[in-house]
Structure formats: structure tokens, C-alpha cells
C-alpha positions as CSV (number, residue, x, y, z in Angstrom):
1,X,-276.5,-67.6,186.1
2,X,-278.9,-77.5,180.4
3,X,-279.8,-80.7,176.9
4,X,-279.3,-83.9,178.8
5,X,-277.5,-84.8,182.0
6,X,-273.8,-85.2,181.9
7,X,-272.5,-88.6,180.9
8,X,-269.0,-87.5,181.6
9,X,-265.4,-88.3,180.8
10,X,-263.3,-87.1,183.6
11,X,-259.8,-85.7,183.0
12,X,-256.5,-87.5,183.6
13,X,-254.4,-84.4,182.8
14,X,-251.8,-85.0,185.4
15,X,-251.2,-88.6,184.3
16,X,-251.0,-87.5,180.7
17,X,-248.3,-84.9,181.4
18,X,-246.4,-87.3,183.6
19,X,-246.2,-89.8,180.8
20,X,-245.1,-87.3,178.2
21,X,-243.3,-84.3,179.8
22,X,-243.0,-81.2,177.7
23,X,-239.6,-80.2,176.2
24,X,-238.1,-77.1,177.8
25,X,-238.8,-75.1,174.7
26,X,-242.4,-76.2,174.3
27,X,-245.1,-74.0,175.9
28,X,-247.0,-75.9,178.5
29,X,-250.8,-75.9,178.0
30,X,-253.0,-74.2,180.5
31,X,-254.8,-76.3,183.1
32,X,-258.1,-75.6,181.3
33,X,-256.7,-76.5,177.9
34,X,-255.2,-79.7,179.2
35,X,-258.5,-80.7,180.9
36,X,-260.5,-79.9,177.8
37,X,-258.2,-82.0,175.7
38,X,-258.4,-85.0,177.9
39,X,-262.1,-84.7,178.9
40,X,-263.8,-83.2,175.9
41,X,-267.2,-84.8,176.6
42,X,-267.3,-83.4,180.1
43,X,-266.3,-79.9,179.0
44,X,-268.7,-79.9,176.0
45,X,-271.6,-81.1,178.1
46,X,-271.0,-78.6,180.9
47,X,-270.7,-75.8,178.3
48,X,-273.9,-76.9,176.7
49,X,-275.7,-76.8,180.0
50,X,-274.7,-73.3,181.0
51,X,-275.1,-71.9,177.5
52,X,-278.6,-73.3,177.6
53,X,-279.3,-71.3,180.7
54,X,-278.4,-67.9,179.2
55,X,-280.2,-68.8,175.9
56,X,-283.4,-69.4,177.7
57,X,-283.2,-66.5,180.1
58,X,-282.5,-64.2,177.1
59,X,-285.6,-65.7,175.3
60,X,-287.7,-64.8,178.3
61,X,-286.5,-61.2,178.3
62,X,-287.1,-60.9,174.6
63,X,-290.6,-62.3,175.0
64,X,-291.4,-59.9,177.9
65,X,-290.2,-56.9,175.9
66,X,-292.4,-58.0,173.0
67,X,-295.4,-58.6,175.3
68,X,-295.6,-62.2,174.0
69,X,-297.1,-64.1,177.0
70,X,-297.0,-67.5,175.2
71,X,-293.3,-67.1,174.4
72,X,-292.6,-66.0,177.9
73,X,-294.3,-69.0,179.3
74,X,-292.4,-71.3,177.1
75,X,-289.1,-69.7,178.0
76,X,-290.0,-70.0,181.7
77,X,-290.6,-73.8,181.3
78,X,-287.4,-74.1,179.3
79,X,-285.3,-72.4,182.0
80,X,-286.7,-74.7,184.6
81,X,-286.0,-77.8,182.4
82,X,-282.4,-76.5,181.9
83,X,-282.0,-76.0,185.7
84,X,-283.2,-79.5,186.3
85,X,-280.6,-80.8,183.9
86,X,-277.8,-78.9,185.7
87,X,-279.1,-80.2,189.0
88,X,-279.1,-83.8,187.7
89,X,-275.6,-83.4,186.5
90,X,-274.6,-82.3,190.0
91,X,-276.4,-85.3,191.4
92,X,-274.5,-87.6,189.1
93,X,-271.3,-86.6,191.0
94,X,-272.5,-85.6,194.5
95,X,-275.7,-87.6,195.0
96,X,-279.4,-86.9,195.0
97,X,-279.5,-84.6,198.0
98,X,-276.8,-82.3,196.5
99,X,-278.8,-82.4,193.2
100,X,-281.9,-81.2,195.0
101,X,-280.0,-78.5,196.8
102,X,-278.5,-77.3,193.5
103,X,-282.0,-77.2,191.9
104,X,-283.3,-75.0,194.8
105,X,-280.3,-72.7,194.4
106,X,-280.9,-72.4,190.6
107,X,-284.6,-71.8,191.2
108,X,-283.6,-68.9,193.4
109,X,-281.3,-67.6,190.6
110,X,-284.0,-67.8,188.0
111,X,-286.6,-66.4,190.3
112,X,-284.4,-63.3,190.8
113,X,-283.6,-63.0,187.1
114,X,-287.3,-63.2,186.2
115,X,-288.1,-60.6,188.8
116,X,-285.4,-58.3,187.5
117,X,-286.7,-58.8,183.9
118,X,-290.4,-58.1,184.9
119,X,-289.4,-55.1,187.0
120,X,-287.3,-53.6,184.2
121,X,-290.3,-54.0,181.8
122,X,-292.4,-52.0,184.3
123,X,-289.7,-49.4,185.0
124,X,-289.9,-50.5,188.6
125,X,-286.5,-49.3,190.0
126,X,-287.3,-50.7,193.5
127,X,-288.2,-54.1,192.1
128,X,-284.9,-54.1,190.1
129,X,-282.9,-53.3,193.2
130,X,-284.6,-56.0,195.2
131,X,-283.9,-58.5,192.4
132,X,-280.2,-57.6,192.3
133,X,-279.9,-58.0,196.1
134,X,-281.5,-61.4,195.8
135,X,-279.2,-62.4,193.0
136,X,-276.2,-61.3,195.1
137,X,-277.3,-63.4,198.0
138,X,-278.1,-66.3,195.8
139,X,-274.7,-66.1,194.1
140,X,-273.0,-66.3,197.6
141,X,-275.1,-69.3,198.4
142,X,-274.2,-71.1,195.2
143,X,-270.5,-70.4,195.7
144,X,-270.7,-71.6,199.3
145,X,-272.4,-74.8,198.1
146,X,-270.0,-75.6,195.3
147,X,-266.9,-74.8,197.3
148,X,-268.1,-76.9,200.1
149,X,-268.7,-79.9,197.7
150,X,-265.4,-79.5,195.9
151,X,-262.1,-78.3,197.4
152,X,-260.9,-77.4,193.9
153,X,-263.5,-74.7,193.6
154,X,-262.5,-71.9,196.0
155,X,-265.5,-69.9,197.1
156,X,-264.1,-66.5,196.1
157,X,-263.2,-67.7,192.6
158,X,-266.7,-69.2,192.1
159,X,-268.4,-66.1,193.5
160,X,-266.4,-63.9,191.2
161,X,-267.6,-65.9,188.2
162,X,-271.2,-65.7,189.4
163,X,-271.0,-62.0,190.1
164,X,-269.8,-61.4,186.6
165,X,-272.6,-63.6,185.3
166,X,-275.2,-61.6,187.2
167,X,-273.7,-58.4,185.8
168,X,-274.3,-59.7,182.3
169,X,-277.9,-60.6,183.2
170,X,-278.5,-57.0,184.5
171,X,-276.9,-55.4,181.5
172,X,-278.7,-57.6,179.0
173,X,-282.1,-57.1,180.5
174,X,-281.6,-53.3,180.6
175,X,-280.5,-53.2,177.0
176,X,-283.3,-55.4,175.7
177,X,-285.9,-53.3,177.5
178,X,-284.4,-50.1,176.1
179,X,-284.3,-51.6,172.6
180,X,-280.5,-51.2,172.5
181,X,-279.8,-54.0,170.0
182,X,-276.2,-52.9,169.4
183,X,-275.4,-52.8,173.1
184,X,-277.2,-56.1,173.8
185,X,-275.3,-57.8,170.9
186,X,-272.0,-56.9,172.7
187,X,-273.3,-58.0,176.0
188,X,-274.6,-61.3,174.6
189,X,-271.2,-62.1,173.0
190,X,-269.5,-61.5,176.3
191,X,-272.1,-63.4,178.2
192,X,-271.7,-66.5,176.0
193,X,-267.9,-66.4,176.4
194,X,-268.2,-66.1,180.1
195,X,-270.5,-69.1,180.3
196,X,-267.8,-71.2,178.7
197,X,-265.3,-69.8,181.3
198,X,-267.6,-70.7,184.2
199,X,-268.4,-74.1,182.7
200,X,-264.7,-74.9,182.2
201,X,-263.9,-73.9,185.8
202,X,-266.5,-76.3,187.1
203,X,-265.4,-79.1,184.7
204,X,-261.7,-78.6,185.8
205,X,-262.7,-78.8,189.5
206,X,-264.8,-81.9,188.9
207,X,-262.0,-83.5,186.9
208,X,-259.5,-83.1,189.7
209,X,-261.9,-84.3,192.3
210,X,-263.1,-87.4,190.5
211,X,-260.2,-88.8,188.4
212,X,-261.4,-92.4,189.1
213,X,-264.6,-91.7,187.2
214,X,-262.8,-91.2,183.9
215,X,-264.3,-93.2,181.1
């Protein structure tokens, strides 16, 4: 639920606020805003990776709706390449084994999104229900993995973000297959905004866990 691997700048937000404490009448920035201000490359790279995911899965759905096999094949390859980039970014912080595990989890996510898309095209309600069940189980597995790797990423918080992401996939696929361009435009805007939220949450957690990697 990309693009190059993260060459990151990790946040030193707490150090920055300690050096220059805010005046009593000055609004304090949110944690996400502070992290983004002090680690802009990390946040920008993470956002780019997750925006790449939804751009490519959307391209697949559009191609399937149009019956364009060549475009669907290209989108599939692009989704896999993007998942590899995300996994490599994870490996950069947590090691090769973690990167491989993340790639397997993302492969499960994409496999279920693809199955959902294909079933929706065929009006296969049973196939769609199966795909949604698989997406739910996969989201739980991803949340378990990320929370286990990083104590700053509580499982329930990560799972909530992923559940909302899956909801966007489901709505978008349905709207594309029905030709509901107005509805899909609304979903697409919300989906892109949510990807930034998810990416920022991951960036903030990484920044807190690895302050010594700041560059």
C-alpha cells in the first residue's frame, strides 16, 4: 500500500529544539513538521517511494480497464521495481535480511492489489472478497514487521495507516472499473495525501531510531 534507494539525512529535531527553545507565545511545530524541516531529504525520498507505489498500481488498474495488455505488463514491472526500491531503503537501515522480508511483504501487498483489480474487471465478487482478505492479513504482517523493527512505530498506528491505504485501493479500483472518473479523482487526491502521511510517519520513526546516521 519507489525512484532510487534512500540516501538519507536523519533528523536531529530534539537537539534543534534544545538549542533554540520556543518562546511561550510561539506555537511549537508538530513532530512531523520538525522532522521534515531537519531531515528534508529523508522525508522527500520516503514520500517519493510511496507515491511511486500508488502511481504504478493506479496505472495497472487503468490499463486493465482499457484492456491494454502491454500497458498492464509495464505497470506490473514498474510496481515490482518500486517495491524493490522500498525494500532496499529498508535494508539500508535494518540490513539485507530485513530488506528481503520487506520485499516479500510488499510482493504480497501487490499480489492482492493485482488480484483485486483483475477480479473487479471480471465482476468476480468472490475474487474481490478473497483479495481484500489477503490485503487485510498482509497489512497486519507489515505492521508487525515494522513495529518489531522500530519501537517508534506502534503496530496499531501502522496498521491503521495501512488499513486506510487498502481502503483507497479498493475504492479506486471500483471507481476505475465503473468509469466513475469524478469519484476516482476524489479518491486519488485523498490517496496521494495519505501516502505522504504514511511516508512521514515512517520517516519520523526512522529519524528517532537512528539519530547517529544524520548526514
